[in-house]
C-alpha angles and dihedrals in degrees: 000000000000117000119240119275120265102271134127102255091211097057105012089235137113109234126203128224128203111205131185145146122264092268089057097046094111090053090047090058094043094052093044092051090050093050091050092045097047099038111016088229119148111254131191121200136205130180108179150138113305092234093065107108111258098018093098100032097124147041094290089079091073090055090053091050088056095049099261127130111240141161138202118226107205142169087209089237096163089058096046110020115078087192095059111124092350133110087268094056093113137143094264090065092062130088103224095181092058092043088054091052090052093048092048091050092050090048089052091051092047093049091050093045097048109030120075121245 
């Protein structure tokens, strides 16, 4: 039996989270605002201590260790998706439309943050 797809059962949507340490809290807010602005997607934010489980679960941790501000943008799959990192973690459990919205929003933020004018 295949587990249910990774959706929030209350809303039917896949929410994004922007997570960072306290030094990156400004960047957390900036990225979250951009995602909301460019995509209209719901976004949760967390700037916290690095020892809180989940806050450092990705590559951004190595940037923090070298003095850079960094965030993780996550759909919190390992908390919600029973398929995550299992034999059922397959393409048909993913919501490509919403992933596309998230990627477009991040591209919009990056373009605005990096390009002059």
